N, C-alpha and C positions, 0 to 999 in steps of 0.2 A: 838372731834368726827369727825369734817370735815377733820381734819388732818389725822385721821385714815383712813377715806374713800378714801382720795386722795392717801395716802400711799398704800392702798390696790389695787387701780386701777393702780398705777404706778408699783406695783409688778406684777400684772397680765399682763400688757403690756410688762414688761421685760421678763416674762416667754414666751410670744408669740414670742418675738424676739429671745430668746434663742432656742426655739423649731424650728423656721425656720432656724436658723444658724446651728443647729446640726441635721438637718433633715436626712442627709445621714447616720450619724453614730448612731443616737438614734431613728430611725424610729421603731415604735411599730406596727408590722403587726397585732397583736391580737387586739389592740384598733381600728386600721383602719377597720378591718373586722367586729368588733362589731358595729362600727358606720355605716358601710355599711348595716349590718343587721337591724339596728335600723331605717334606712331610706328606708327600702325595699318598702314600699307602695308609697313613693314619687318617688323612682327609677322606679317602675313599671309604674307610671304615666308618667314619662319621655319616657319610651319605648313605651307606648300606644300612646302618642301624636306623637312621631317620626314616628311610623308605620302608624298612621292615616294621617299625613302630606305626607309621602311617597306615600301612596295609592292615595290620592287626586292629588298629583303631577303626578303620572303615569296615572291617569284617565283623567285629563283635560289638560295635556301638549301635544301639537301636536307632533306626532311621526315624526322623521326625518330618512329617508332611504338614503342609499348610494349605487350607482352602480359604477363598475369599468370596464375598458377595458384596454388591453395592446397592444401597437403598437410596431412593430420592424421596424426601419428606414433603408431602403436599397436604394442605388443611382444608381446601375449599369444598363446600357442600353444594353441588350443582342445583339440587332441588331448592335449597334455601335461597340461592342466588336468584333463581327464576321467580320464585314466589315473593321475594323480598322479605323473607322471614329471617330475623336475626338469629345467628347460630348460637345455641345455648352453651356450646362447649368451646367457644372462641378463646384462643390463647392457650388451651391445654396442650396442644401438639407442637409447641415451640421446639425448634431443632435441638436446643440445649437440653430440654427436658427429655426429648426422645433419646439422646445419647446417654443420659444418666439412667433412663429406664433400661436401655439395652445393657448397660454396665452393672445393673443391680443383680445381686445374688438371688433375690426372690424371683425375678423374671427368668434368670438362668436356670433355676431349679424347675420352673414351669416348663422350660424348653426340654430339659433332660427327661422330665416325666413323660413327655410325648414320644420319646424314642425307646427302643428296646434295650435299655441299659440297666434294668433292675438286676439282670444277671449278665455277667461278662464271661466269655469262654477263652481259654488259653491252651496252647501246646507248649510244654516246657522242654527246652533243649538243654544241651550240655552247658552252654555259656549264656544263653539269653532266652527270653520267652517271647512267643508270638501270639498276639490276640487274634482270635477267629471271630471277627465281627460279621454276622449274617452269613457266614460260610462254614459253620460248624457241622460236624457229622452227627451230632446229637443235640437235643435241646432239653432243658429242664424247666419245670414250673415249681416254684417254691412258695409256700405260705409260712412266713416267719412266725415262730412262737417265742423265741428268745433273741434279744438284740446281740447276744454273744456270737451269733453266727455271721453277723455283718463283717465283711472284709476278710473272712477266713477262706483259705484255699481248700476247696472240696475236690479231692482227687477222684477220678472216675476210671475204673478199669473194667473192660468187658471180657468176661470169661468165654462167653458165647453170645449168639444173637438173642438168647432168651434169659441170660442172667449176667450179673455184674456185681462189682463191689465199689462202694464209695468209702473214702477215708478222709477224715479231717480232724484237726486239733484245735479246740476252742481255748486252750490255755490250761485247763484243768487236767485233762487227760485225752489221749487219742481215742477217736471213735471210728469203728468199722462196722458197716452194715452191708448186707446182701440185698440186692434189689432185682426186680424183674422189669424190663423195659415196658413202659406203658401202664404200669401199676403203681398206685400211690404208696409211698413209703413214709411211715410215721416215725419220727425221731423226736427226742426231747426239744431240740432246737428248731425244727421245721418239719413241715410235711412237703415231701418232694416227689415229683413224678418225672422220670427221665424217659425221653422218647428217642428212638433211633431213627436217623434219616439216611445214613450211608454206612452200613456195617463193614463193607469191603474196604473202604478207606480207613476205617478204624483198625482193621486187621493189619493192613500194610504199615500204618504208623506204629502200632504196638510191636511190630516185628523188627523195626529198624531203630526205634527210639527207646530210651530207657523206660522201665516200668513206671506206671503212674504218671505218664507224660501229659495226660489230659486232666484239666481241672477247670472248675468254674467258681466264680465268686459272687455271693449275694451282696448287692450294694445297698448301702443306706444313701438315699438321694441327697440328704443334707451333706454327708461326708463326700459324696461323689462330686457335688457341686463345688465344694471347697477345693477339692483336688484339681478339678478341671478349670476352675475360675482363672487361675494364673495363666492359662494357655489362651484365654480369650482376649481379643484386642478389638476395641471399637474406637474409631477415630473419625473426626470430621475430615472429609475428603475435599470438599469444595463448598465454602460457605455461600458463595453467590448462587451456585446451582443447588444448594441444600441437599448435598449428597453425603452419605455416611458409608464408610467401609467397615464390614464385619469380617474378622478373620479368626481362625481357630487352628491350633497346631496339635498334632497327636502322632503316635507311632503308627496308627492305622489310617490309611488314606481315605478309605470309604467312610469311616466315622467322621472325619473332618468335614466331608461334604454334607453328610446328614445333619450335623450340628449347626453349621452356618445356614443351611437351607431352612431348618426348623426355627432358627433365630428370626429369619426374615418373615416366615409364614406366621409364627406366633405373635410377632410384633404387629402384623397387619390385623390378625384376629383380635388382639388386645385393643387395638385402636378402634375397631368396629364396636366392641363391647363397651368401651368407655363412652363413645359417642352416643350409643343407645341408652345409657343409663339416665342421662339428663332429660332426653326426649321422653322417656317413659314416665318420669316424674311429672312432667307438664301434662302429658296425656292422661295420666291417672287423676290429676287435679281436675282436668276438664271433664272427664267421665263422672267424677263425683258431683260436680256442679250441674252437669246435664241431668243427672238423676233427680237432684233436688228440684230444679226448675221444671223438669218434665212433670213431676208430681203436682207442682203448683199450677201448671198450664192445664193439666187434666182436671184438677179441682175447679179451675175457673170455667172451663167448658161445661162441666156438670152443673155448676151453679147457674150459668146463663140458660142452659137447657131447662133446668127445673123452674127458673123464674118465668121463662116464656110459657111453659106448660101451665104453671099455676095461674099466671095473670093473662093468659091468652094474648100474648104479644107476638106480632109478626115482624118480619124484617123491615117492612115498609114504614113502620111507626118510628118517628125520630124524636129523640129527646135532646139532640145536640145543639149547641149554640157556641158562641165565642168563648164563653166561660169554660165550656167543656173542652175546647181546644187547648186553652191555657192549662187546664188540669192535666190533659194528656201530655203536654210538654214537660210539666213539672214531674209527672210520673216517669217520663223517659229519663230525666236527670236523676231521679231517685234510683232507677235501675242501674245507671252508670256508676253512681256512688256506691251502690251495693256491691257491684262487681269489683270496684277498687278496694272496698273494705274486705271483701272475701280474699283478695290477693294478699293484702297486708296481714289479715288474720292467719293465712297459711304460712306467711313468713314468721310471724310471732310464734305460731305453733311449732314450726321447725326449730326456732331458737330455744323455746322452752323444753322441747324433747331432747335436744342435743346441745350441750354447752359449747362444744368446739364446732362452730358452724363452718361448713364447707363454703368458702368464699365464692368459688365458682358456681356452686348450687344457688347461693344467694343471688348472684348476678343473673343466673338463668331464670329464676322465678320472677325477678323484677323486669327482665327484658320483655319488650313488646307492650307493656302496660302504659296507660297514659300518664301515670304518675312518674314514669321514668325521666321525663323532661325536667322535673324539679329536682331529681337526684343525679342528673347526668354528670355534673361536675364531680360529685363525690365518687360516683362509679368509675369515671375516667381516672381519678387520682388513685383509686384502689387498684385498677387494672395496671396502671404504670408502675406502682410499687411491686405488684406481683410479677410483672415482666422483669423488673430490676432484680428481684429475688431469683428468678429462674436463670438469668444470665450469670449472677454471682455463684449460683450452685454449680455452674459449669467450671468455675475457676477455683472456688474454695470449698471447704468441708461444711456440712450442715451445722457444726458446733462452733464455727468461727465467730468472732466478734461482729463482723460485718453482717452475717446472717441474723445474729441475735438482734442487732439494731434494726434490720429490715422487719423482723418478726414483730418487734415492738411497734413500729410504724403501722404495720398491717392491723395489729390489735386496736390501736388508737383510731385508725380510719374506719375499722369495722364497727366500733362503738359509736362513732359519729354517725355512720350510716344507719345503724339500728335506731338511734335516738331520733334521727330525722324521719325515719319511717313511722315511728310511734307518734311523733309530732304531727306528721301528715295525716295519720289515722285519726288523731283527735280533731284536727281541723275538718276532716271529712264528716266526722260524727256531728260536729256543730252545724255544718252545712246541711246535713241530712235532717237534723232536727228542725232547722229553719224552714226547709222545704216542706217537711210534713206539716208544720204549723201553717204555712201558706196554703197548702192543700186543704186543710181544715177550714181556713177562712173562705176559700173559694167554694167549698162544699156548703158552707153556711148560707151562701147566697142562693142556693137552690132549695132553701126551705119552703119558699113560696111555690115551688114546682111540686106537682103531685109526687107523692112518695114512690109510686111505682116507677115513674120516669127517672127519678134520682137514683133509685136502686139499680135500674137497668143500665144507666150510664156508668155507675160505679163498677158494675160487673164487667162491662165492656172494657173499661180502662184497665182493670186488673188482667183481663185476658190479653189485651194488646201489649201490656208491659211484659208479661211472662212470655208471650210469643216472640217479641223482639229479643229478649234476653236469651231465649232458647236458640233462636236463629244465629245470634252472635256466637254463642258457645259452639254450635255446630260448625260454623265457619272456621273458628280457631282450631277446632279439633281436626278438621280437614287439612288445614294448612300444615299443622305440626305432624300429622300422619304422613303427608307427602314428604315433609322434611326428613322424618325418620326413615322413610323408604329410600331416601337419598343418602343415608348413612353408609355408603360403600367407601371403604378406605381408599384414599387417593394416593397412598404411598405406592411407589413403583419399584420393582426389582429391576435395576438397569443391567446388572451383570450377574447371571446365575453362576453358582458355584459348580466347578467341575473337578473330577478326580485328578489330583496332582500326580504327574508321572515321575517327577524327580523330587527327592527330599530337599528340604531347606537346611537340614542338618543331619549328619555331617555332609558337607559339600566336598565331593572328591577333589575337585580342582583346588579348592582353598586348602584342604588338609594336606594334599601333596605339595602345594606351593609352600605352605607353612613349614612342612618337614624339610624341604630343600633349603628354604631360607634359614631355618634353625641350624641345619648342618653347615651351611655356608657361614653363618655367624660364628659357630663354634670353631670352624676351620680358620676363619680370619682372626678370631680371638687367640687361638692357639699360635698361629703364625705371628700375630702382633706381640704376644707375650714372649715368644722366642726372639722376636726382633728386638724388643726392649732389653732382654737379658743377654742378647748375643754379644759375645766379647772376643770373638776371634778376628784375626787379621785375614782379610780375603783379597785385598788388592793393593796395588801400589798407591792408589788414591787414599786408602786408609792410612798408610804410612805417612804420606805427605801431609794429610790433614791433621793427624794427631801429633806429629813431631813439631817441636818448637825450634829445632835447629835446622841449619841449611845442610841437610844430609843428602848425598847423591845416591841415586838408585842405579846400580850397575845393570840390572835386568831381572828377568824372571826365568825360572826353570819349570817347564811343563811337568805335569804329573805323569809318571810312567804308568802305562795302562795295566801292567802286570805287577803283582806283589813282588817286592824285592826283600828277601829274607834278611840280608845284611847289606850295608852300604858297599857297593862295588863299582868297578869301572865299567861304564856303559858306552862311552863315546867311541871306543875302539870296535864295538860290535856293529854299530850302525853309524858310520862316520857322517852320513848325510841325513840322519834322522832329525826330528824336531828338537830332541834333547841336545844333540851334538851342535845344532845350529844355535841353540840358546847359549851354550857355553862359549861358542865362538863369539857371540855378541858380547858376552861378559868379558872375554879376553880382549876384544877390541876396545871396550869402554875403559879397561884398566889403563890403557895408554893415555887417557885424558887426565888421570890422576897423577901419574908420573911417567914421563917419556924420556927421561935422561938415560944415557948409555950406561951399561954395567949391569951386574947381577941385581935381581930384585927379590924382595921377600914379601910374602903375603901371609897374614894371620886370619884364620877363619874361626869365628866364634858364634855363639847364639846365647839365648837366655836360659833355656833348659835343654835337657837331653831329648832327642827325638825330633828335632826341627830340621835335621838333614845337613848339619855342618860337615860331618865326615864325608857324606855322599858328595857334597859340593866340592870339598877339598880334593878328593880323589879325582873327580872328573874334570875339575878346573886344571889340575896338574896334568891330567891326560891330554886335554885339548891344547895346552901350551906345548907339551912334549910332541904333539902331533905336528906342530909347526916347525919342528927341527931343533928346538932348544932342549938343553939338558935340565931336567927337573927332578927334584927330590921332595917327597912328602914326609913330614916328621909328625909323629903322633905324640902330642904333649898332654893329651887327656889321660893321665895316668890312673885316674880313679875308675874310668870306664873306657878302656881302650877298645878301638874298633878297626883301626887301619889294617892290622894283620888279618882280620876276617875278610875285609874287602879285597885283599890280594891273595887270600888263601894261604897265608904263611903262618909260621909258628911265632910265638911271642916269648921265646925263652930269654933272649937278651934284647936290649933296646935302650931307649933314652934313660930309663931309671938306672940301669947298670953302667951306662956310659957316664952319667953325671956324677956318680959316686966313685968313678975311676976304676971300676971293676972290669971294664971292657974297653976295647979300642974302637975307634970310629970305623976302621976298616971291617971289623967283625960284625958291626951293627948295621951297616948299609947293606940292603938286600935289593936284588934286581927283580923287576917285574917282567911280565911277558911282553909288555909294550916297550918298544925301543925308546931310549933316552929317558925312561921314567924309573927312578929308584925310590926306595922308601926306607924309613927307620921306624920300627914299631915302638910302642911305649915301654915294653919290657915288663918284668914282674911289678905288681902294684906295690909301691913303696909306702911307708908310714907317713912320710913327710913330703908329698909332691909339691906343695907350695914353695918350700925352701929350695927344692931342686930346680924349679923352673926359674926362680929369680936369682939363682946363683951366678957368679961370674963365669963359671964353667959353661953355662948355657950360652952366654955371649960369645965365648971363645969358639964354641962349636959352630955357631951360626956364621961367624966371621970366616972360619976355616972353610965351611961349605960354600961360601960365596966364591972362593977361589976355584972350586971344582964344578959348580953348577950355575946355570943362567937364571934359574927361577927356583925359589925355595918356598914351599907351602907348609905353614905350621898349623896343625889341627889343635887348637887350644881348648881348654875346659870351658864349659858354659859360664859366662860371667854373671848370670842371674843367680847361680847357686854358690859359686866361689869366685874369688877375685884373683886366682892364680895367674890368669892369662892377661890381665890388664897391663902389666909391665911389658910383656912381649908385644902386645898390640900397639903400645905407644912407640915402639922402636921400628916397626916394619914399614915398608913402603906402601903396602896395600892392606889396611885393616878392613876386613869384610865381615859384616854382621848378617847372620842368616835368620830369616823368618820363614815359617812354613804356613802356607795358606790353609785356612780352616783348622788350624792347630794352635798356632801362637796366639796368645792373648793380647788384646790391644794395649794393656798396660805394660807389656814388655817393651813397647816403643820408648817408654820413659828411660829404660836402661841405655838406649842409644843416645838419648839426650844427655844423660849423666856422663857418658864417655866423651861426648862432644864438649860439654860445658865444664864439667868438673875435672875430667882427666885431660882436657885440652887435645883430644884426638880430632883435629879439624878435618882431616882428609878421610875420615871413616865413611864407608859406603855400604849399601844394603843390597842384598839379593833376596827376592821372594821365591821360595822353593815350593814345589808341589802344587802348582797352579793348574786348575781344570780349565783348559783353554776353550772348551765347548761352551762354557757359561756365558761367554760374550754374545753368543747367538741368542740368548734369552734376555738381552737388554742390560746386562751387568758388565760394564766396561772395566777392565782391570787397570786401565791407564798405562798401557805399555807405551814405551817411548820416553819415559821420564829419564832423568839423569843426564847422560851426555849425548842424547840425540839419536842413538841407533835403536835401542829398544828391541822389542820383539812382538810380533803380532800373529794372530791366528792365520795359519796357512803359509807362513813364511818358512822358507827352507826347501830342500830338495830331498827326493826319495830315490833310493837305489832299488835294485830288483829284489833285495831282501826285505824291503818294507812292503807289507801287504797293503794294497790299495784300499782305501776306506770306502765302504758302501754307504750310500745315502740313507740316513736314518729317517724313520717316520717321526712325526711330531711327538707321538706318545713315547716312542723309544727315547727321543731326546729329553722329553719332559721328566721321565722317571729315572734316567741315567744319572 
């Protein structure tokens, strides 16, 4: 018995493996849909739970809003373009650098410091908190004394319009202080003044929300920037159009608008500041030179005036000649050389004062000078390397090997440029010394000229030199002043941020769709799991597919709509009902097994108890008797007799007493209420039913009954539990094996194969009992019509007046039934 159970479990496991392996080719949509319908209430529970969870998630999850603005990056200085002045900050506003600037924490901290975020206000509810940004009913001003107050919830409760209490806990111990609105309160952690703006609103809130529902938090901008930084997103929108998108997400919609708007405005302000820094350096240098040259020019004017006064020289007196003109030309060159030397001296001074020279500042100081042409190649190389660095910073981190390599190249190029500047300065000094020597030679030629004339010419040359130098400096200062006035940021806000109306998270449609898809997934998984583990016989198709023998199918018996407490005769109550027609179809199909004249015997068996063999035996006998033949039903299931209950008779004597010779056949045969139908009960349960059934006495009884009856139906024990009835089944004309839909296991079909192959019962046939014929409407065909061609289909048969006419069911009624 243990071996049989183990074998049965092994067969079931093998079937599960085969079903999984052949899932794609042998998938039964009808069975899957049937199981889906069978689990409808559990599936509805899944959907109800999923929708409920989604609703709670949407109700209590803080909403996240997102605002966006779009910036267009432009670098052109209109004034510099008109005046043809080289822009001293060229290359600094590259789009990659602009993106990195906007992404930097330092800049983000600057943005937050421009907004009213040093104190944030909240209303605390039962499940979540709401920030009151710019809409609070009170406001606080706090001067922090101790950093322990940062990030601490300071609860505020107003007892009246003129007094209130604040409570907070810094970790050491709770603090409670009484305050008066509008009056400064001194505490060890901070000095705070709380001002009322709408006391009636506070009264309403405090009456419906729990106590201490209002609180504010003093924020450390560094910590706040770190907290908010992850919610900031800066991305390149369109490289060709040079547009950048700035977005920020937060639980407060108004705050998101203010932050992205401040990001754009602060970026524009920062751009103007950076542009002005270099221009101011150049203008400061020009002012310094103008002051020096102006002093020289004034001294030259004073010297000429004194000379004229002392020597009584008027303007008509001329000392000039060709030599004087050459001296003037040389003096002009000396002025130019002095200007160049001053520029180079300023560069050297900048290098000496600051070891890490700002390369952009170095370029700005050299730009526009005549010496730039000799350094243009090195300047261009340095600018290209800097541009490469800015592009790489957009892709890699500042500590990467690529950046380190670029930094090394910049350092080398910078040293080469500085050495070139010093070399040029040395050359300029040599040229200046040569010019000064030439000037002295030309002056020596004037020794023959009266000393007054020579001195006057010299003074005039000095004045002319200083005058030209001063005019040149004024011209440059004017140009750069106009350029500085043109330092208006060219960055444009293409799309202003607006207050978002709908949150980006949680999105109601996505949450509900996810919940429904999750419920659907669980439903399908549940149904699929039950499909894989489903082991019941449900259709004639299952029997034909799983059997390896050529077994005939007599037909199916529809499920009776009402519960039948015991197996009983039903065909006499509704002769034209569906069940009666099903048994008629079985009776007709029996003729194809054996149609020879004479009395016939039929043995009805099954695998286990409960499959309906007794019900089929009684009603098959009844339908045959209905055709006018004499029929007798014999209960051979002596371990669990049921025939007597089906006919409502006693089981005092029967086959057990008959086979042991204790009773006569005449005393054991009982009449039923149905004409031509008799039965013999099993009798008292014997200790040895197997021996009694296979005894010779049993054969004699059957042979004797053949002389009295046209049709003998033997209700044998289930062959899946005991083998008592196999000997009987081998001898009868119609061996009938019963399966019950949605009850019999699929491995039970192997018992039929064994009877066919091992016991050589070649004419064994099958009846499928308890079939729900409505299931065919849902796409699961039972395969009626197998066997001998008559079969049975939905709607086949006739109804009499005692059969209630079926009402048309709704789809849902059909689905859940």
